[in-house]
Every structure is written in C-alpha cells, then in structure tokens.
N, C-alpha and C positions, 0 to 999 in steps of 0.2 A: 370048724365050728367053734372051737375054744378061742381061737384067735379073734373070730368075729364077735364072740360073746364078750371077750375082754375089751375089744374095741368099743362095743356098744356100752359096756359098763363104764368105760372111761368117758364116753360122751355123756352118759347119764350123770356122772359125777360133775363133769364140767358144767352141764346144764343146771344141776342143782346149785353149784357154787355161783353160777351166773344169776340164777333165780334168787339166791340168798343175797347176792350183791345188789340186785335190782330192788329187792324188798327193803334192804337197809336204806338204799337211796330214796325209795318211796316214803319210808317212815321219816327220814330226814327232811324230805320235801314237805311232807304233811305237817311236821313240826314247824318248819319255816312258814308254811302257808297259814298255820294257826296263829303264829306270831304276827304275820302280816295282817290277818283278819282282826286280831285284837288291837293292833296299832291303828288300823283303819277305823275300827269302832271308836277308839279313843279320839282319833282325829275328827270323826264325824260329830262326836259329843262336844269336843272343843269348838268345832266350827259352829255348831248350833248355839253354843253359849256365846261365842263371839258375835254371831248374828243378832242374838237377843240384846247383848250389850250395845252393839252398833245401832240397833233400832231404838233403844232407850236413849242413847247418846244423841241420835238424830232428832228424836222428839224433844229432848231437853234443849238441843241447839235451836230448834224451831221456836220453842217457847221463849228462850233467851233472845233470839233475833227479833221476835215480835215485841217483847218488852223493851228491848233497846230501841227499836224503831219508834215505839210509842213515846218513850222518854225523849228521844231525839226530836220528834215532832213537837212535843210539849215545850221542850227547851227552845226550839226554833220559834214557836208561836210566842213564847214569853219574851224572847229577844226582839221579835218584831213589834210586840206591844210596847216594850221599853223604848225601842227606837222611835216608834210613833209618838210616844209621850215626850221623849227628849226633843224630837223634831218640832213638835208643837211649842214646847218650852223655848226652843231656840228661836222660833219665829216671834214669840212674844217678847223675848229679851232683845231680839234684833230691832223690833218696832220700838221698844222702850229706849234702846240705845239711840236710834234715829231721832226719837222725840227729844231725848236729853241733848243730843248733839245740836239739834235745831234750836232748842231753848238756849244752849250755850252761845250759839252764834248770834241769836237775837239779843241776849244779854251783853255779849261783847260789843255789838253794834250800839246798843243802848248805853253801855258803859263808856264807849269812845265818844258818843254824842254828848253824854252828860259831862265827860271829862273836858271836852272842847267848850261846852257851855260854861263849865266851872272855871276854866282858864279865862274865857272871855269875861265872865262875871268878875273874876279877881282883877283882871286888867281894868274893867270898867270901874270897879269899886276903888281900885288904887288911884285911878285918875280922878274920880269924884272926891276921894279922900284928900288927894293933893290939892284939888281946887277948893273943896269945902274947908280944909284945914286953915286956909288963909281967911276964909269968910266966917266960918262957924266953928270955933273951937269946942263949943258945947256939944256938938254932934259926934265928936270923936269916939266916945264910948259906944254909941249906937252902931257906928260903922264897925267897930271892933267886934261887937256881938254878932253882927251879920257875917263877918269873915269867919268867926269861930263856928257858926252854924253851918256855913258852907263847907268848912273842913270836916265837920262831923258827918255831913252828908257824903262827902268823898270817902270817909272811912267806912261808912255803911255800904256804899257801893262797892268798895274794894272787898269788904267782907262777903257781900252777896256774890261777887265774882269768884271769890275763893271757894265758897260753898258749891257753886255750880261746877267749878273745875274739879272739886273733890267727887261730886256725883258722876262726872264724866269718867274719872279714873276708876271709880267703882264699877261702872258699866263696862269699861274696857276689860277690867279684871274678870267680870262675869263672862264676857265674850271669850276670853282666853281659856277660862275653865271649861266652857262648853266645847270649845274647839278640841281641847285635849281629850275630853270625854267622847267626842264624836270619833276621834282617831282611834281611841281604844276600842270603841264599838266596832269600827271597821276591821280591826285586827282580830276580832273574835271569830272562831271557825264557823259558828252557827250562822253568821251573817254573810259569809262568802257565797 
C-alpha cells in the first residue's frame, strides 16, 4: 500500500509538473496569439488606410485623365483649325503664285516682242537716218529725239521686267516659307 501510495504520489507530481508546463505553454501561446491579433488589427487598419488612399488616388487619376483627354482634344481641334487656315492660305498663295507666274510669262513674251520691235525700229531708223542724212540734214535732230525716246521705252520695259521678276522671287519665298511651316505642322504629335 505504501509503495502504491508513493507511486501514485509520484504520478500526481508528474501530472502536476506536466500540467504546469502545459499551462506555461498555453500562457506563452496566448501571449503570442495576442501579439498576432494586435499585429493583424494593425495590418487591417493599415490595409483600410491603403484602400482609402488607393481609392482617392484612383479618383484623382480619373479626374486627371479626363482633364488630360479634354486638353488633348482641344489641342487637337486647335491644331486642325490652324492646319485648315494654313491650308486655305496655301491655296490662296499658290493661286497668287500661279497668277504672278502667268503674268511674268506674258510680260516676258511682251518684252521679247517689244525688244524685237525695238530692234527692228532701230534698224529701220538707222536705215532711214542714213538715207535721210544725205537728203535732209535738218531732220537729224528729230531722228535723234526718236531714238532717245525708244531707248527710254526700253529702259522702262526693262524696269517693268525687273519688278515682275522681283514679285516672282517674293512669291517663291512665300511658297518656301509655307512649305517649311507645313513640314513643321506634319511633325507635330497632335497631327499624326
């Protein structure tokens, strides 16, 4: 009986020690679980905050995207309007250039014709002058005046030819300026 009692006492002590050990482990686990709960709570709050910031960022981005799209559309419309205006101006300048070119050709033909007539007139006057010099020395002065007038007309024609040539050069310069402007417009991103 004593032996059995001692044996049972030993078992009770072992059981108590084991129970104490399990109790300490449970307390440690409870403490760890409390830490985990607190960490989870902090994570949930942080997640909620991140979601709120993400929602605000998303709304801000949508507003920015809408504004950027509107600005892009406005810039595109403005570019199209400018391109339309420049295209119309280009047509007008091209028509003017064609008109000036035609006028220049007409004036060149007229100038050549007048130059030929002038040369023929000079030859005719020279012949008449040679013939009339023998017959009428008194008309030499009148013939010299006629030759002088013809030379003045030639100068005026040359001057008119030079002015038309200058107008053509100005029109060509305007065409080159518009061509460069058109190339720069085609390089603009809004027009692609």
